C-alpha positions in Angstrom: -0.1 0.0 0.0 1.3 3.5 -0.9 1.4 5.9 1.9 0.0 8.6 -0.5 -3.2 6.3 -0.6 -3.5 5.9 3.1 -6.3 8.2 3.9 -8.7 7.2 1.0 -7.9 3.7 1.5 -8.8 4.1 5.4 -12.1 5.7 4.3 -12.9 2.5 2.0 -11.9 0.2 4.8 -14.1 1.9 7.5 -17.2 1.9 5.0 -18.9 -1.2 3.5 -18.3 -1.1 -0.2 -21.8 -2.1 -1.1 -24.0 -0.5 1.6 -21.7 2.3 2.5 -22.5 1.9 6.1 -19.6 3.1 8.3 -18.0 0.2 10.3 -17.9 2.3 13.5 -19.6 5.6 14.9 -18.7 8.8 13.3 -16.2 9.8 16.1 -14.3 6.8 15.6 -14.1 7.1 11.8 -13.1 10.7 12.0 -10.3 9.5 14.5 -8.9 6.9 12.4 -9.0 9.2 9.4 -7.2 12.0 11.0 -4.6 9.8 12.5 -3.9 8.1 8.9 -3.7 11.7 7.5 -1.1 12.7 10.2 0.8 9.5 9.8 0.9 10.1 5.9 2.4 13.5 6.6 4.9 12.3 9.0 6.0 9.5 6.4 6.5 12.3 4.0 8.6 14.2 6.3 6.2 17.2 6.8 5.2 16.7 10.4 6.8 15.2 13.5 5.8 14.2 17.1 7.0 15.8 20.3 5.5 13.7 22.9 1.9 13.8 22.2 2.1 17.1 20.5 2.3 17.5 16.7 4.9 19.7 15.0 5.4 21.1 11.5 8.9 20.4 10.2 8.5 23.1 7.4 8.7 20.8 4.5 6.3 21.5 1.7 4.7 19.4 -0.8 5.2 20.0 -4.6 3.2 22.6 -6.0 -0.6 21.5 -6.4 0.3 18.1 -4.9 -1.8 16.7 -1.9 -4.2 19.6 -1.2 -5.9 18.1 1.7 -2.4 17.3 3.3 -1.4 20.9 2.7 -4.6 22.1 4.3 -3.8 20.2 7.4 -0.2 21.3 7.6 -1.1 25.0 7.1 -4.0 24.6 9.9 -1.5 23.1 12.3 1.1 25.9 11.6 -1.2 28.7 11.8 -4.1 27.9 14.4 -1.8 26.3 17.1 1.5 24.9 16.8 2.5 22.2 19.2 -1.1 21.3 20.1 -1.7 17.5 20.9 -3.1 14.8 18.6 -6.2 14.7 20.7 -6.9 18.3 20.2 -6.5 18.1 16.6 -8.8 15.1 16.4 -11.5 17.4 18.0 -10.8 20.5 15.6 -10.0 18.8 12.4 -11.5 15.2 12.5 -14.9 15.9 11.1 -13.6 18.4 8.6 -11.1 15.9 7.1 -14.0 13.3 7.0 -15.9 15.6 4.8 -13.1 16.6 2.6 -12.0 12.9 2.0 -15.6 12.0 1.3 -16.1 14.9 -1.2 -12.8 14.1 -3.0 -13.8 10.3 -3.4 -17.2 11.5 -4.7 -15.6 13.9 -7.2 -13.4 11.1 -8.5 -16.3 8.8 -8.9 -15.2 6.2 -6.4 -18.1 6.7 -4.1 -21.6 8.1 -3.9 -23.5 9.9 -1.0 -26.7 8.2 -0.1 -29.3 10.1 2.2 -30.3 7.8 5.0 -33.5 5.9 4.9 -34.3 7.0 8.5 -34.8 10.8 8.7 -32.1 11.2 11.5 -29.7 8.5 10.3 -26.3 9.3 9.0 -25.5 9.5 5.2 -23.9 6.3 3.7 -21.1 6.1 1.0 -21.2 3.1 -1.1 -18.6 2.4 -3.6 -19.7 3.0 -7.2 -17.8 -0.2 -8.1 -18.0 -2.5 -4.9 -15.1 -4.6 -6.3 -12.9 -2.0 -6.5 -14.1 -0.6 -3.1 -13.3 -3.6 -1.4 -9.6 -3.6 -2.5 -8.1 -1.9 0.3 -10.0 -3.9 2.9 -8.7 -7.2 1.1 -5.2 -5.9 1.1 -5.1 -5.1 4.7 -6.8 -8.5 5.6 -4.0 -10.3 3.7 -1.4 -8.5 5.6 -3.2 -9.5 8.8 -3.1 -12.9 7.8 0.4 -12.9 6.4 2.5 -10.5 8.6 5.4 -10.8 6.3 3.4 -8.8 3.7 3.0 -5.7 5.8 4.6 -2.6 4.4 4.8 0.8 6.5 1.7 2.2 5.2 -0.3 -1.0 5.7 1.1 -1.3 9.1 -0.1 2.3 9.9 -3.4 1.6 8.4 -4.1 -1.5 10.2 -3.0 0.2 13.7 -5.4 3.2 13.0 -8.2 0.8 12.5 -7.4 -1.2 15.6 -6.7 1.8 17.7 -10.4 3.0 17.3 -11.7 -0.5 18.1 -12.9 -1.5 14.5 -10.9 -4.9 14.7 -14.0 -6.7 12.9 -13.6 -5.3 9.6 -10.2 -6.8 9.1 -10.7 -9.9 11.1 -7.7 -9.0 13.3 -7.0 -9.8 16.8 -7.2 -6.5 18.9 -3.8 -7.8 20.6 -2.2 -7.3 17.1 -2.1 -3.3 17.8 0.6 -3.7 20.4 2.8 -5.7 18.1 2.5 -3.1 15.3 3.0 -0.2 17.6 6.2 -1.9 18.8 7.5 -2.2 15.2 6.5 1.2 14.1 9.1 4.1 13.9 8.8 6.2 17.0 6.8 9.3 15.7 4.3 6.8 14.1 4.0 4.6 17.3 3.6 7.8 19.5 0.8 9.0 17.1 -1.2 5.7 17.2 -0.9 5.6 20.9 -2.6 8.9 20.9 -5.6 7.5 19.0 -6.7 4.8 21.5 -8.5 7.1 23.8 -11.8 8.5 22.9 -11.8 11.9 21.4 -14.9 14.3 20.7 -15.6 15.4 17.1 -15.9 19.2 16.5 -19.0 20.8 18.0 -21.4 22.2 15.4 -24.2 24.5 15.1 -27.5 22.9 16.4 -31.2 23.7 16.6 -31.5 21.3 19.5 -29.7 23.7 22.1 -32.0 24.4 24.9 -34.6 21.9 24.0 -36.1 20.1 27.0 -35.2 16.5 26.0 -36.0 13.6 28.2 -33.3 12.5 30.6 -33.4 9.1 32.6 -31.9 10.9 35.8 -31.7 7.8 38.0 -32.4 5.0 35.6 -29.5 2.6 36.4 -31.1 -0.5 37.8 -30.5 -1.1 41.6 -31.0 -4.9 40.9 -27.8 -7.3 40.5 -26.8 -8.1 37.2 -28.6 -11.4 36.3 -26.1 -12.3 33.6 -23.1 -12.3 35.9 -20.3 -9.8 36.1 -20.4 -7.2 38.8 -21.3 -3.5 38.2 -18.2 -1.3 38.5 -18.0 0.2 41.8 -19.8 3.6 41.7 -21.1 3.4 38.2 -24.7 4.1 38.9 -23.9 7.0 41.2 -21.7 8.6 38.5 -24.2 7.9 35.9 -27.0 9.5 37.8 -24.8 12.6 38.8 -24.1 13.1 35.2 -27.6 12.8 34.0 -28.5 15.3 36.5 -26.1 17.6 35.3 -27.9 17.4 31.9 -31.1 18.0 33.6 -29.9 21.0 35.2 -28.5 22.6 31.8 -24.9 21.9 32.3 -24.4 19.0 29.5 -20.7 20.0 28.7 -19.9 19.0 32.2 -22.0 15.6 31.9 -20.4 14.6 28.6 -17.0 13.3 29.8 -18.7 11.7 32.8 -21.5 9.9 30.7 -18.7 8.8 28.2 -17.0 7.2 31.0 -20.2 5.5 32.1 -21.0 4.2 28.8 -17.5 2.7 28.4 -17.8 1.1 32.0 -21.1 -0.3 31.5 -20.4 -1.5 28.1 -17.2 -3.3 29.4 -18.6 -4.7 32.5 -22.2 -5.5 31.7 -22.1 -5.8 27.8 -23.4 -3.5 25.1 -26.9 -4.7 25.1 -27.4 -4.6 28.9 -30.3 -2.2 29.9 -28.1 0.1 31.9 -25.6 0.2 29.0 -28.3 1.4 26.8 -29.6 3.9 29.4 -26.2 5.4 29.7 -25.8 5.7 25.8 -29.2 7.3 25.4 -28.3 10.0 28.1 -24.9 10.5 26.5 -26.8 11.1 23.1 -29.0 13.6 25.0 -26.0 15.2 26.5 -24.4 15.6 23.1 -27.4 17.2 21.8 -27.9 19.7 24.4 -24.1 20.6 24.3 -24.5 21.4 20.5 -23.1 18.4 19.1 -25.8 16.8 17.0 -23.3 15.1 14.5 -22.4 12.9 17.5 -25.7 12.9 19.3 -28.1 12.1 16.4 -26.4 8.9 15.2 -26.0 7.5 18.8 -29.5 8.4 19.6 -30.6 6.5 16.6 -28.4 3.6 17.3 -29.3 3.4 21.0 -33.1 3.3 20.0 -32.6 0.5 17.5 -30.6 -1.5 20.0 -33.2 -0.9 22.7 -36.2 -2.0 20.4 -34.3 -5.1 19.0 -32.9 -6.3 22.5 -35.8 -5.3 24.9 -38.9 -5.0 22.9 -40.9 -2.0 21.6 -42.9 -1.6 24.7 -40.0 -1.9 27.3 -39.9 1.3 29.5 -36.3 1.8 28.6 -37.2 1.6 24.9 -40.1 4.0 25.4 -37.9 6.6 26.9 -35.6 6.5 23.9 -38.6 6.8 21.6 -39.8 9.8 23.5 -36.4 11.3 23.2 -36.3 10.7 19.4 -39.9 12.3 19.1 -38.6 15.4 20.8 -35.6 15.7 18.6 -37.9 15.3 15.5 -40.1 18.0 16.9 -37.3 20.4 17.7 -35.9 19.8 14.2 -39.1 20.7 12.6 -40.3 17.3 11.7 -43.8 17.2 13.2 -45.3 14.3 11.4 -42.6 12.0 12.4 -42.7 13.3 16.1 -46.4 12.5 16.2 -46.0 9.0 14.9 -43.5 8.3 17.9 -45.4 10.0 20.4 -48.7 8.2 19.4 -46.9 4.9 20.3 -45.5 6.1 23.8 -48.8 7.9 24.8 -50.8 5.0 24.1 -48.7 2.5 26.0 -47.9 4.8 28.9 -51.7 5.8 29.2 -52.5 2.0 29.4 -49.8 0.9 31.6 -49.1 4.1 33.9 -52.4 5.9 33.5 -53.2 9.3 31.8 -52.1 11.4 34.7 -48.7 9.9 35.4 -46.0 12.4 34.9 -44.3 10.4 32.2 -47.6 10.1 30.3 -48.2 13.9 30.7 -44.7 14.7 29.5 -45.4 12.7 26.3 -48.9 14.0 25.9 -47.5 17.5 26.0 -45.0 16.6 23.0 -47.5 15.2 21.1 -49.8 18.4 21.5 -46.8 20.6 20.5 -46.1 18.5 17.7 -49.8 18.8 16.6 -49.5 22.4 16.9 -46.4 22.5 14.7 -48.0 20.6 12.3 -50.9 23.3 11.8 -53.4 21.3 13.9 -54.1 23.9 16.4 -57.6 22.6 17.4 -56.4 19.1 17.8 -53.4 20.5 20.1 -55.8 22.6 22.2 -58.0 19.5 22.7 -54.9 17.4 23.9 -53.6 20.1 26.0 -57.2 20.8 27.6 -57.5 17.3 28.7 -53.8 17.0 29.8 -54.1 20.1 31.8 -57.2 19.0 33.9 -55.5 15.7 34.7 -52.3 17.3 35.7 -53.9 19.9 37.9 -56.0 17.1 39.4 -53.0 14.8 40.0 -50.1 17.1 40.5 -51.5 20.4 41.5 -51.6 23.5 39.7 -48.1 24.8 40.5 -46.4 21.4 39.4 -43.9 22.1 36.6 -45.9 19.8 34.3 -49.0 21.7 34.9 -47.2 25.1 34.5 -45.6 23.8 31.2 -48.9 22.4 29.9 -50.9 25.7 30.7 -48.1 27.7 29.2 -48.3 25.6 25.9 -52.0 26.0 26.1 -51.8 29.8 26.0 -49.3 29.8 23.1 -51.7 27.7 21.2 -54.5 30.1 22.0 -52.4 33.1 20.7 -51.6 31.3 17.6 -55.3 30.6 17.0 -56.3 34.2 17.2 -57.7 34.1 20.4 -55.6 36.8 22.4 -57.9 37.2 25.4 -58.0 33.6 26.5 -54.2 33.4 25.8 -53.6 36.2 28.1 -55.7 34.8 30.7 -53.9 31.5 30.6 -50.4 33.0 30.4 -51.3 35.2 33.6 -52.5 32.0 35.4 -49.4 30.0 34.4 -47.2 32.9 35.3 -48.7 32.9 39.1 -48.6 29.1 39.2 -45.0 29.0 38.2 -44.2 31.7 40.8 -45.8 29.6 43.5 -44.3 26.3 42.5 -41.0 27.4 40.9 -40.1 30.9 42.3 -40.5 34.5 41.0 -36.9 34.3 39.5 -37.2 30.9 37.7 -36.6 31.0 34.2 -40.1 29.7 33.4 -41.7 32.2 35.5 -39.9 34.9 33.7 -40.6 33.7 30.3 -44.4 33.5 31.0 -44.4 37.1 32.4 -42.4 38.3 29.2 -45.1 36.6 27.3 -47.8 38.5 29.0 -45.9 42.0 28.1 -46.0 41.1 24.4 
């Protein structure tokens, strides 16, 4: 394998040539690609390692050659010389992924397919699957016949193993240590920096500030029936992190939940309910922190895992569906949100009762989705019945009662009924002051609506 083909070859290896589905989550793919790009530049003598930091040697490529590599070198030189590999993964991983994908599309080697599921990730199938499989077959041959390894092949396999995608090459994960020991010093140090999870860049999002469902204390307190002890303190760390998301501090929660997911997956298995709960809350934390490029694929994956493993009506699955509905609604897809909410509301009403807080939360979401879809009459009917049951069951000053009354007021205003809307806003503001406090953000928002 030529080192100048290292990054596009890694892209091909990490995506199924026929379906275009990635072999790992987007962060892992970005990590492997940037690792390959940095390695390629080190082999070419344009970069070097100083501990865990990347330094530019000052050597330039020939005019017009390797525009992506030149972009990376110039970025490293101008935006922060001497920053760590992990820092550059966070800053450049997603950008590099998009550049490589576009280059391969422009070259006619892959095509971009929109996901079938509205929130799924795009897929990148090869235009010629036989050609697209060549890099994967070449690396599999090297894994099976170690004497066939060249430097670029060893780096490529090491990058794939370092991000945990050993299955695509049929490789023993233990091979990574042997490869690192055989690589030159700078390349070995680089691969070592790829083994720790690193975040992809934050992106603009429409989900910031949305009230997504958080399973704040959902780690089961029972023993693990499948064997294997739960790591000491895992439930407490998870619940503390989930509480940070609920308190509007998702940036602090993300690293804690990443650790909880890793621990739960290792000790309990990837399909254990506690692992799935932790993954769902991590997805919510990513979304709330303004990182939909990571949060949405993880949210979809964990919902699929819950439904397949636990069943469509398991409480853990229903919570994931509720979150997914909320994301659809805040993303401007009310029809999709309504379809999810209908399933959740029907089941929770039957099992928990219409006035249970979980049921009321889902009923509120469905009503707001109806309003977003232009069905104000249907939304008001849903909100009216939900409000009566919330007040009777929880009291008028309960946050759910306040939220439902505030939504009702907004729908009345949108329906051209300003007098009724003002009455409900005033009542909601007084209830919020009594239950939440006069300086609570909800109280202030309701009072601000009265002044419009």
